[in-house]
N, C-alpha and C positions, 0 to 999 in steps of 0.2 A: 745157243741164244736162247733167252727167256722169251718162253711160247706168248706170254702175258706179254710181254713186250713189245712183239711182235702186231699182236692186236689192237694194240693199243696208239703206239708209235709208228710215224710215218714221219722222213726225212723231209725236208722242205726246205726253201729258199728263203734266203732275206728280201727279195725282189719281190717274190707271191706275199709278202705280208702286209695289208692295206692299212697303210698310215703310218706305216715304218720312217719311213724315209723324214715327214714332216713331225714326230714327237721330239720331245725335249730328252736327248741321250743323256745329256750332263746331269738333270736331275734324277735318271734313273740309277746314273752311274754314283750319284753320291747317295741316293742309299742303300747300294750292293755294296758300297764300301763300308757301312757299318757292320752289314751284314758279314762281311769278310774278314774285318777286324775280329771279332766274334770268333770266326772258324777259326784263324790263326792263333788267338790266344785260348779259346776252350775247347774250342768244339761242341758245344752243348749238345747240340743235333744229332751229332755220330753217336751217343750216347744210347740210339734207336734205332734199327733198322728203318731204312724207309725203301720202297719197292724200286722205284727210281732215283734213289738217293746216292750209289755209288759209294765209293770210301774217300775217305778224308782226301789221300793220294789223287784224287781225281780233279779234288778241287785245287788242292794245295801246288797244283801244277801250272794253275794260273798265277802263284807267286806275287811278285812286287807290280807286275804289270798294270795290276788294278789302281795304284796310288800313284804309279810313275808316266800313265798313260795323258797325254793333251787333247786326244780326239776319242771321246765316248762312244763314238758312234762304230768308231774302227773298231776299239777294244771291245765291245760285243761280238763283232762282225767275224773278227779275227778266234776269242779262244772259244765259243759257244757256235753249236749247232742247234739251228732252230726246228723242233720236232712238233707236225700237228698231232694234238690231241684227242681222241676219239674213247668216246663211251657207251657203249651195245646199252645200257641198260638207260639212261638218259642222256641220249644223243644231242637234244636240244642245249642239255648245261641249264645250268641254275647259279647266277649271281647276283648277293645279298651285300649288304653293306652293315656296317657299324662305326661306331663315334665313343666322345668320350664325353660321356654328359658332365655336368657341372649342376651342382645346386649350392646354394646355401647351409651354412654350418659354424656350429663353435667349439671349440675344443673342450667347453664343458657343459655338463647335462645344466638346462634352466627349463621354464615353463614355457617356452617358445621350442628349444631343442630335445626331442624328446626320443629322438629315433637313430639308434646306436649304428658304427660302422665298427666293425670288433676285426679284432686281430686274430691268428689263427690259433687255437688253444695249443700248448705243447703238446699234450695226450692225444692228439688226433695225429694219427699216422696213416701212410700205406700200409696197407695190408701184402702178406705174400699170396702167392698161388693157392695155398691149402685153406687158407683164411676167407678168401676171395669166392673159393667153391662152397665155403661152407656159408659167408654171411650174405654172398651175392653184391657184395660190395667190394670197390676196390681203395676205400678207407674207411676206416675207422680207430677203435680204442680195443687196448689188449686190456682184460681184466680177467686176474685170476688164471693167467697164461692162454684166454680165449679171447676170440676177439670178436666183437660186438657192433653192431652200427653206431654211428654218432645221433646227436639229436636231429630231429627234423625242421623244417623251417618255424613250423607254426611252434615246436615246442622252444625254439633260441626265441623267434618274436615274443614270445610268453614270460622268458626270463630266466630259462635253463642257465644264460652264462654272464648274469646278471651278478655284480659284486665281486670279478674277479680281474678290474683292473684289465679289462683286454679291449675295452673302447680307444678308440683312434680318434674319433669327431662324432658330434651329434647334429642329425638333421631334421629338418621340420617335418618329411612328409616321408612315411611309410613307401610311398610310390617313388619316390625319387630316390630312395636306398634301392629299391626293386629294382629299378632300370639299372642301374649303378653294378648291380650285382649281374645283371645280363650281360652287360656291356665288357665287365670285367676289370673296368677301368674306371677312374670317374677325376674332378677337378671341384674339390670343395672350396668357396669363396667363403673367407671367414671376415667377421665384422673389422677387424682392423684392417681390411685388404688384401692380407696374405693369402695365399692359395697351397692348396695341401695337395699333393697329388699321391691318389690310392693306385697302387699296383695289385693284383693279382696276389696270393699267395696261398691260395688253397682252396679246397671245397668239404663240406660237411661228407661226401661221398653217396650221398644219394642219388638216385635216376633224376634224371632233369626231365620236368614236363614243361610244353609251351601252352603259357595260359590262353595264348589266341585259339588253338586251335579245343581248347576247352570252351570259349566262347563260340566258337564257330558251333559247337554241338547243342548249342542253347538257341542257336538261332540268330545269334547276333553278327549281322556284317555274315558276307560272302569269305569264300576263300582270295576271289580275287581285290575285293577291298579292306580286307582285311591288313591293319599296319601297327606299327606302335603309335602313332598319333589317335588313332582308333582305340587303342587298348586304355593309352591314358585317356581320353575324353568319357569313355564309359565308366573308367574307376572313379574321375572326378564327381559323377553325376550319381554314382554309388559307391559311397564311400566303405559302408560294411560290409556291401559283397564285397566291394574290391579287397580287402583284406582276406576275407575266404576264398577268391578267386586266387589270390597270391600262393596260399596257402595248400592249392592243390600242387603247387613246383615245390615238391620235399629239396630239393636240390639248395645248400646254402653257399654262400660265398664268403671268402677269409682276403681281407686286404693285409699293404703293409705300406705307410707312407713314407715315400721315396726322395730323395735329395733330386731334384731336374738342373741342370747347368744353365739353362735356360728355357722360357714359357714360350716359346715358339717349337719346340720339341714336344714330338709324339706321346702318347702312352707308352708304356714299356710291353713290348710283343712277348709272346712265348719262347721266341729266340735271346730272349734278354737283353735286347736294344732297342731304341725309341723310336715309333711308327713315324714316317712320314706319309700324311695326308695325299691321298690321292695315286700313292706309288706303293704304299705296302700292302700286301695281300697274306690274309689267312686261308691257309689250306688243309685239305686233307692228309695229315701227319703222316699217315701209315706208307706215304704215294711219294712223298713231295720233300726233300730236303731244306730243312731252313739255308736260306741263301738262294734258291732256286729262283733266277729270272724266267719272270712268264710274260708274254704276251697275250694280252687279254681286252677281248671284240666284242663287246656289250653294250648296252643303252643304258641310258639313266632313266631314272621314273620319270610320268607326267608330272608328278607333284614336284619337281626340284623346282629350283625357280627360275630356269631361262625351258622349264619343257622336257622333254624325253630328247635325248642328243647322243649320238655316238658316243660311245669311252672307248677307243683304241690307245692304251699305253701300256709300257713296258714295269711292268710292276714286278718286285721281289717279295717271294716269299718269307713272313718275317713273324706270321703268327698261326695260331691253328683254334679250333674251338671245339664242342661238343656235337654241332649241329654240320660240321662242313666235313661232309664224308662223299668221296667220288671224283674220280681220274676231271670229270668240268665242273668243277662246284669250286665255289670261292667266296669270300668274306671282302669289300673291300674297305678298306681303313679311309675315312671321311674327314678325322680330325673333329672338332670341337667347334660348338658356337650352335644358333639355329639353324643355319641353312644346313650345315653335318645333320643335325637332324632327322630335320626335315628327308635331307637325301636318302641316309639311312634306312631310317623309319620305314620307307614306303620302297626301296629297291627289291624287287622280283625276279632278273629279269635272264631272259634265256643269251648264250652266247657262247663262243669258241675260244679258246687258250691254243698256245703256241708254245710250249716250253722251252727255254734254250739251257741244252745240259752243255758240261763242260766237252770240250770235242773228243776227249779220251773216253768217257762213259757215254757218249752218245754211240760210238763206234761200236761197244758193247752191245747195245740195247738195241739201235732202231732199223728198220729196213728203209731201205732207199726209195723214193717215187721213180 
C-alpha cells in the first residue's frame, strides 16, 4: 500500500458527508459525463501519472453505467468510495475561484483597439529534460541546436511578435488582456454582436509572478484585503505604473479561438472539456486525475452578492493551474459575468474535500476508519 495514501486518504461514508443528500447530483453527473466521455475517447489525462489517479482500467470499469443511469445519486454511491483528504502541510485547505473574463474587441487593429491577443508562435516548443536543466524553463525555442528562453511579457508587449499575423483579436485595454491571461480563457465581444471564445494554447515558459504579491510588498492593501478587484482599481488609478506592474510577471499566455456549440457552455479546461459553473474544479494535476468527483465543503467570500454562504457541492476535477498545488487545494470555476468575476476575484476560503474514487482504486489506496 502507498504510504503517502495512508497518510492522506481515509475512507468515510456518504452518510457522513454534510449536505450530500440535498445536493443536485444530476448536475454533477452531467458534468462528470463530459469528463467520462473524454476518458473513454482520448484519455488525455492518463498520459501523465497522478498520485491518486489510478489506471485507465480503474475508471473504465464504470463503463456505460454513467450514461445509462437514471438515478445520479445512486450512481455515485454505487461506483465510488468517499475518501476524506488530509493535508498535514496546510490542514485548513485553500480554495480560490476563477472565471471567464469578458472584454470588448475587434478582429482588426484600429485606433480604439490596440492590444493584441496572440496565437502560439510555431517555434515555441516544450523543452526536453536536458534543455530544461540548461535553461531552467519548460518551454522555449531551439536555435542552432541549442535551447533558449522565449520572449518575456515585456518584450512581447513591446512588439517582439508584431507583424507576424499571430493576432486573434484586438482589445482596448492591456489590463483586460492581462486578466484574460491570468484566467486562461475569455469571451471577446465584437462590435457586430459575435463572441470570440478564447482557449489556452500555451505559454512562453517564463515563471509566473503574482502581481498582487508585488503590490503587497509595496504596502498596497494587505493579504486579507488583496483581490482581483483591488488590483484592477489600483491599475485604473495608476495606468503607467500598472503597465510596469504587469511586466513583473514574465509569464505570457497564448490562445486559440474555438468553436463552441452553445453560448451557455463554459471555458475549455485542461481536460479539454467545457467547464460547468459551480461544478468544475481546478486541482493539483500531480495528485488527482481529471474526471475525479470531489466533494467540496467551503464558503463563498463575504463580497459575494449574497454574502458569505456555505458552498457544499459535488465537483468534478476538469482543470488545473500553476498556483494550484496541494492535497486540499482547488480553484472553483464560477462561469462568466459580473457576479462570477466578483466571487472569483475575492475567494480565498479554507475548507475540506472528500474525493470520490472508483471502488477498485480506493481499495488499493485507502485505509478504513
